[in-house]
C-alpha positions as CSV (number, residue, x, y, z in Angstrom):
1,M,140.2,5.4,84.3
2,E,139.6,3.7,87.6
3,V,142.0,3.8,90.6
4,T,143.0,0.4,91.7
5,Q,144.7,-0.3,95.1
6,K,146.0,-3.8,96.5
7,T,146.4,-4.4,100.0
8,K,146.1,-7.2,103.0
9,A,143.0,-7.9,104.6
10,I,141.0,-9.6,107.0
11,I,137.3,-9.7,106.7
12,L,135.5,-8.5,110.0
13,R,132.1,-9.4,107.9
14,R,129.5,-9.4,105.2
15,E,125.9,-8.4,104.7
16,F,123.5,-8.1,101.6
17,F,123.4,-5.3,99.6
18,N,121.1,-4.8,96.7
19,E,119.6,-8.2,94.8
20,S,122.8,-10.0,93.9
21,D,125.9,-8.0,95.6
22,S,127.6,-7.8,99.2
23,R,128.6,-5.2,101.5
24,V,132.0,-6.5,103.1
25,F,133.7,-5.0,106.1
26,V,137.8,-5.3,106.1
27,Y,140.4,-4.4,108.2
28,T,143.4,-3.7,105.7
29,Q,147.3,-3.5,106.4
30,D,147.4,-0.2,104.3
31,F,144.4,1.9,104.6
32,G,142.4,0.7,107.7
33,K,138.8,0.0,107.8
34,L,137.0,-0.4,104.7
35,D,133.5,-1.0,103.6
36,L,133.5,-2.4,100.4
37,I,130.7,-3.3,97.8
38,A,131.8,-6.8,96.2
39,R,129.6,-7.0,93.2
40,G,127.7,-10.6,92.1
41,T,128.4,-12.2,95.7
42,Q,124.9,-13.6,96.5
43,K,124.9,-15.6,93.0
44,L,125.6,-19.1,93.2
45,S,128.2,-18.7,90.2
46,S,130.2,-16.0,92.0
47,K,134.0,-17.3,92.2
48,L,134.5,-14.4,94.6
49,A,131.7,-15.2,97.5
50,A,134.0,-18.0,98.9
51,H,136.8,-15.2,99.6
52,I,134.8,-13.3,101.6
53,E,133.6,-14.8,104.0
54,P,134.5,-13.8,107.7
55,L,137.9,-14.1,109.5
56,N,139.3,-15.0,105.8
57,L,142.9,-13.5,105.6
58,A,143.1,-12.1,101.7
59,E,144.6,-10.1,99.4
60,I,142.2,-7.7,98.1
61,M,142.4,-5.3,95.4
62,I,140.2,-2.1,95.8
63,I,138.2,-0.1,93.3
64,K,138.0,3.9,93.9
65,G,134.1,4.4,93.0
66,R,132.1,8.1,93.1
67,Q,129.7,6.7,95.6
68,Y,131.0,3.3,96.9
69,D,134.4,1.8,96.8
70,Y,134.4,-1.6,95.0
71,L,136.1,-5.3,95.7
72,G,137.8,-5.9,92.3
73,S,139.2,-9.1,93.3
74,C,139.5,-11.3,96.8
75,V,142.2,-14.0,96.9
76,S,142.1,-15.8,100.4
77,E,145.8,-16.5,102.2
78,E,144.4,-18.4,105.0
79,I,140.8,-19.3,105.9
80,F,141.9,-20.2,109.9
81,S,139.6,-23.8,109.8
82,G,141.4,-24.5,113.0
83,I,139.1,-21.6,114.2
84,K,136.1,-22.4,111.6
85,D,135.6,-26.2,112.5
86,N,135.6,-25.2,116.0
87,Y,132.7,-23.9,117.7
88,E,134.1,-22.1,121.3
89,K,137.3,-21.2,118.8
90,S,134.7,-19.2,116.7
91,I,132.7,-17.6,119.0
92,T,136.1,-16.2,120.4
93,A,137.0,-15.1,117.1
94,G,134.1,-13.8,116.0
95,E,134.0,-11.6,119.5
96,A,137.6,-10.1,118.6
97,V,136.5,-9.2,114.8
98,R,133.2,-7.6,116.5
99,A,135.4,-5.4,118.5
100,V,137.5,-4.3,115.8
101,D,134.3,-3.7,113.8
102,E,132.3,-1.7,116.6
103,I,135.6,0.4,118.0
104,V,137.3,1.0,115.1
105,K,135.4,3.9,113.3
106,G,136.0,5.6,109.3
107,E,139.4,4.9,108.0
108,E,142.2,5.2,110.7
109,K,145.0,3.0,109.5
110,D,147.3,1.5,112.0
111,E,149.1,-1.5,110.6
112,R,149.1,-2.5,114.2
113,I,145.9,-3.5,114.7
114,F,145.8,-5.5,111.2
115,L,149.1,-7.3,112.5
116,M,147.4,-8.2,116.4
117,L,144.4,-9.2,114.8
118,K,146.5,-11.9,112.2
119,K,148.3,-12.6,114.7
120,F,145.4,-13.3,117.6
121,L,143.8,-15.5,114.5
122,E,147.2,-17.5,114.3
123,T,147.7,-18.0,117.9
124,L,143.8,-19.3,118.2
125,N,143.4,-21.1,114.8
126,I,146.7,-23.6,116.2
127,A,145.7,-24.0,119.7
128,G,144.5,-27.5,120.7
129,S,140.8,-28.3,120.1
130,E,140.7,-29.1,123.6
131,A,141.2,-25.5,124.8
132,A,139.1,-24.6,128.2
133,L,136.7,-21.8,127.2
134,F,138.1,-19.5,130.0
135,R,141.4,-19.9,128.4
136,L,139.9,-18.9,124.8
137,Q,138.4,-16.4,127.1
138,I,141.7,-14.9,128.7
139,L,142.7,-14.9,124.6
140,K,139.7,-12.6,123.8
141,N,139.8,-10.0,126.6
142,A,143.6,-9.8,126.1
143,F,143.1,-8.9,122.4
144,V,140.3,-6.4,123.4
145,L,142.3,-4.6,126.0
146,K,145.6,-4.3,123.7
147,L,143.4,-3.1,121.0
148,I,142.0,-0.1,123.0
149,S,145.6,0.5,124.2
150,I,146.4,1.0,120.6
151,L,143.8,3.0,120.2
152,G,145.3,5.6,122.8
153,Y,143.4,4.6,126.1
154,Q,145.6,2.3,127.6
155,P,144.5,1.9,131.3
156,K,147.4,3.3,134.0
157,L,146.7,1.0,136.2
158,D,148.4,2.1,139.4
159,G,145.4,3.1,141.1
160,F,143.1,2.6,138.2
161,K,139.4,3.5,138.5
162,I,136.9,2.9,135.7
163,G,134.3,6.3,136.7
164,E,133.9,5.3,140.8
165,L,134.5,1.5,140.2
166,K,138.2,0.7,141.6
167,P,138.6,-2.9,140.3
168,A,139.7,-5.8,142.7
169,Q,143.8,-6.0,142.8
170,D,143.6,-9.3,141.2
171,V,141.9,-8.1,138.5
172,I,144.6,-5.3,137.9
173,S,146.9,-7.6,138.4
174,A,145.9,-10.0,135.2
175,M,145.3,-6.7,133.1
176,R,148.9,-5.7,133.6
177,I,149.6,-9.7,132.8
178,V,147.6,-9.4,129.3
179,L,149.0,-6.4,128.7
180,E,152.6,-7.7,128.9
181,N,152.4,-10.8,127.3
182,K,152.1,-12.0,123.7
183,F,148.9,-13.8,122.7
184,S,151.0,-17.5,122.3
185,N,152.2,-17.1,126.0
186,L,148.5,-16.1,127.3
187,I,146.9,-19.2,125.8
188,N,148.8,-21.2,128.5
189,F,148.3,-19.0,131.5
190,E,146.2,-20.6,134.5
191,F,143.9,-17.6,135.7
192,D,141.2,-19.6,137.3
193,E,137.5,-19.0,136.0
194,I,136.1,-16.6,138.5
195,L,139.0,-14.3,137.8
196,T,138.6,-14.7,134.3
197,K,135.3,-13.6,134.3
198,N,136.0,-10.6,136.4
199,L,138.8,-9.8,133.8
200,E,135.9,-9.9,131.4
201,D,133.8,-7.3,133.2
202,V,136.0,-4.6,134.1
203,I,137.2,-4.9,130.5
204,L,133.9,-4.7,128.9
205,K,133.1,-1.7,131.6
206,Y,136.4,0.2,130.1
207,K,135.3,-0.4,127.0
208,M,131.3,0.7,127.3
209,Y,133.3,3.9,129.5
210,I,135.9,5.2,126.7
211,F,133.6,4.6,123.8
212,D,130.2,4.3,124.5
């Protein structure tokens, strides 16, 4: 008898698998990050294919297998069209889900990651289409830093260093702001573009220092 489980999931990415199947990477509310096989989804007749597009929030059924786990069903609850219809937002969202995919290894169940990614996508989805690119970058930088923190590496900002590198004080202040505020607040913050770029550089260096 097949063992099945249902949960909510955000699709991180999909890729070809065999001739007619897809390999789908998801972050779920109940089981963490999963690698699932979706059978027949490369066929034009597949009803499942549209539901396993990256960034979709869906309810899925997992079928436990001996060699692989399979996607038994997938029904989209939110496709975040406000993101997918906007190039800058799509890039921003793609970088956030890529961070989850790269940093989270194995089935590390943490509902906080699922809920944070969901809130990030919801905030980005309803942001004005005219939102400046640097504001979207602030949101993405905040997501990555909050993700690192949830995983147990929240930086101690008093005397913060990355190896021998000591970031400028305005960058440390910006890190404190993004850690202390919700995404819905951060989308309206008035960081200048130079500070935003410097913040991004420091967070990237910190991520590489911790995980690479």
